[in-house]
N, C-alpha and C positions, 0 to 999 in steps of 0.2 A: 151485324155482329161478326166477329172473327170466325173464320172456319176453323175446323180442327187442325188442318194443315198449317194455317197461318199461326195459330197458337203454338204449334209444335216448332215452327221456324223461330219464333221469338224465344221460346225456351232454349232452343239449340244455340241461338246467338248468345244468350246469357251464360249457357254452359261453356261456350268457347271463351268466355271471360274477356270481353273487349277491354283493351287498356291503351292509355296514351302515355308514352314515355315521360317520366318526370312527374307524373301525377299518381296519387293514391286516393282511394275512396273506401267508404264503408257504410253499412246500414244496419242498425241494431234496434232492439225494442227497449225503450226506457220507461214504458208504462203509461204513456198518454193514451194509447189505444189498446191497452191491456195486453193482448197477445200478438198483435201485428207489429212489424218493424215501423218505427215512427221517428227515428233520429238518424240523419245522414251527415257525414263529413266528407268534403272533397278538398284535398290539400295538394298544393304544388310543392315539390321539394326545392324548387328555385323560385325566387320572387318573380311574379308574372305580371304582365300588363293585363288590364281588365277593362271591360266595357259592359254597360248594361242598358236595357230599355225597360220601362216600367209602366204600370197602369196610369191612366189619366183620370181615374176616379178622383172626385174631390174629397173622398174619405179613405185615403190610402192607409194600409196597415203600417204599424211602427217599423217593421223590418224594411219596408219599401223606403220610408223616410230616411232611415239610418244608412242603408246601402247606397242610396243616391248621394248622400253626403260623403260617404267614404270613397266613392269613385271619382271624386273631384281632384284627388291628388294621390300620388304615390303608387307603388306596385303592391300587389296583393298576394297573399299566400293561400287563401281558400275561402270556403263558405260553410257555415253550419246551417242545417235545415231541419225543421221539425214538421210533422204532419199531425193532424187531429185537432189542433187549435190554431187559428190564424193570427192571433195578437192584433186584432182590429177593433177599433172603438174602445180602446182601453186608456186613452189620454196619456198623461205623463207616466203613468205606471207602465204602459205598453212600451214606451221608449226606454225606460229603465230596464225593462225585461230584455229587450232586444240588445241593448248595450251589454247587459250582464252575460247573455249567451255568447257574444263575441269575446268577452273578457275571459270567460271560463275556457272556451275553446283555445284561445291564444295561449293561456297558461299551460294547457295540456300539450300544446304543440311547440312551445318555446319561441313564440313570436309576439309581436306587438298586436294589441287588440285592433289598432287602426288598419292592420293588414288583413283582418277577417271581415267578411261580408255575412249577411244573415238573411234568411227567408223563412216564412212560416205559412202554412196552409191548413185550412180546416174550418171549424165552427167560429163564427163571428161573435164577439161580445163576451167571451170567457177568458179568464186569465190563464196564462201558461204556468203550469206547476214547475217552478224553477228547481225545486228539490229533485224532481225526476230528471230534468235536463242535466243537473249537476251530477247525478248518479250515473247517467247514461254516457256522458262524455268520455270517461276513462274506458268504457267498453268500446265506444266507437273508435277511440284512438288505437286501442290494442288490435282492433279488427281491420285497421287501414291496410289496404293491399293494392298493388298495381292493377289487379283484375277485379277490383271491388265496385266498379260502376253499376253492375247489375244489381248488387245488394242495395246501393244507394237509390237506384230507380224504384225498387220495391218500397223503400222506407219513405219516399215522398208521396206515395199514392194516398188518395182519399176515397172518392167514389169510383176511381178507375177500376176496370176489370182486369187489366193486364199492365205490366211495366212497359215503359216506352224507352227504347234505346236504339241509337243508330250510329254507324261509324263508317269511315272511309279511310283508305291509305293510298296516297299518291306520291309520285316522284316530283320533287320541286327543286330545280337547280342541282340535280345530281344527288339529292338527299331524299330519303323516305320521310314523309310527313303524315301524321295521323290527325284526323279530326273526328271527335266522338261527342255525343251528347245524350242526355236523358231529359225526360219531360214528364209532367203529370197534368191531368186536366180532362174533365169530361162534362163539366157544367160551368155556367157563367162564362161562356166563351163567345164573345163578339167584340173584336179588338178595337182599340183606339191607339195603343202603343205596343204592349205585349199582349199575351192572351192567357197566360197560365204560369206555371213555374217551369223553367228550362235552364239547364246548365250545360254549356258547350265548352269543350276543352280542345286545345291543340298544342303540339310541341313546336309549331312554327314560330320563328322570331318575327314579331310584328310590333312596330312602334305604336304607342298608345293612341295617338290621333287617328292613324289609319285604322286601327282596330275598332275604334268607335264608329268610324265611317262605314266599315265593313258590316258591323252589326246592325246599324240603322237601316242600311240598304237591304240586307238579307231579311231582317224582321218584316219590313214592308212587303217583301215579295213572298213570304212564307207564313210565318205565324200570324201576321195581321190580315191574312186573307182566309182565315178559318172562321166559320160561323156555325154555331150549334143552336143556341137558345136565345140569341139576341141580348144577352146580358153581359155586362163588363164587371169583372171581379175587382175587389179592393186590394188584392195581393199580387197581381200579375207582375212577374219578374222574369227576365231573360238575362243571364249573365254569360259572358264569353271571356275565357282566360287563355292567354298564350304565354307559355313559359320559355320558349326558345331552345328547348332541350335538343331539338334536331340539329342545331348549329346553323351557321351561315349568317349572312348580313341581314339585319332586320329590314322587313318590308316597310317602306315609308310612304308609299302611295301607289296608285293604280298602275303606274308605269314601272314599278320595281320588278325585276325578273322574278317570275313565279307568282306575282300578285293575282293574275287572272286565274291561275290554277287553284290557288287557295280560295278565292272568291267563289268559284264554281263548286268546289268541294264543300265549302261551308253551306252554300245554298242547297246542295244535294242532301246533306245531313239534316238540315232544318226542314226541308220539304218532307223527308221521311217522318220526322217527328210530328210535323203538322198534320199529315195524313192519318197518323195513328191517333192523334187527338180527335180528329173528326170522326174516325171510325169507331172510337170508343165513347162517343157522346151519349149522355144520359138518355136512354130510351131510343137511341138511334138503331135503325134497321138497315140503312143504306149509306154508302159513302158516295157522294155526288161531287163531280168537278164541273164548274161552270166556266165555259170559254166564250169570250165575246170577240166577234170579228166585225169590222166595218165601222167601228166608232171613229169619230173625228179626232178624239184625243184620248190619251190614257186615262185621264180623269173621268171622262164620259164613260169609258168602258168599265172602270171600277165602280162608278155610281150604279150602272145598270146591273153589274154582277152582284153587288152588295144588296140591292133591292130584291133581286131574285132569290139570293141565298137566305135572306131574312124573312121572305114572304111566307106567312102561315098558309095562304092559299096554295102556293107552289109546293110547300112541304107536305100538305095533306094529299095533293095529287101524287107526289113521289111515293109517299107512304102507301097509298092505295094502289100503286102501279097503274095509274090512269094517265095515258099519254095525252093530256089535254094541253096542247100548246097555246091555247087561248089564254090560259091563266098566266103563262110566261109573257105573252104579248101585252096583256093589260098591265102587268107589273112593270115592264119596261116603260110603257107609256106613262104610268104614274110617276116614274122616276124623273 
């Protein structure tokens, strides 16, 4: 669990109100979870390039299906997110609900519904009360603020015990660039593509094709290496939006000036979020990092690491504080 000092550091970061130029965010209570914030808006003042990675579950939620479709073309303005109900296993009704959420948000923001993405998290198999979403969107719109990411981080929580937010500012080509993100997740975390909900923003100018490449690589090296309970969610979504508000020539590939700096910064932010997810795992008492040396290939190393990370035998040894390396040896052998 987080120490008191660590919790205080998180709250201090939220009080400092992390912001990304050209983006606004908010988190409000619309009544799905009664008293807790449960509706978030993240909006770019400029049309932004966008990329996403999603669950590989064969029963994805309607928001996953719709957002994947929307990311195939065009620039985006933002995302609407609710917590409490996941909009999974609702058939055509679920798709209509996801579309309605983006339409209502788009009307409130003065943009096209195709420019809005959507995500939901919470209980599976229950319908989202659209009337509550409809009533909450004006509240979320009025609450939009450049420093609102902390509020949005709270609004997307479900069984999380603390909001997860990370940020970095770096100099890229003579300009200051910000990368910041929020995430939620403490259960159903054993990745195949994404691992939970995460929304990462940057004011760097990035071409769409390179943004997709950046996110895929970063997700593989960060979010996809988190394991808590060996289960894959139906709603896993990671979205990356870049609005170019920092100015400069768009990055079009790994050889573009500043591309390496942005890639490293993005990885650092996503690593921070990934560690917070693991630290906040349901029932977790320890945060463990697995490092593999001496493997013949990266694939072999990852296979061994995943087997160790998902082993119930190893987890019980770690929980009990028993340094029984034999359990690790047998697990690697079985892999």
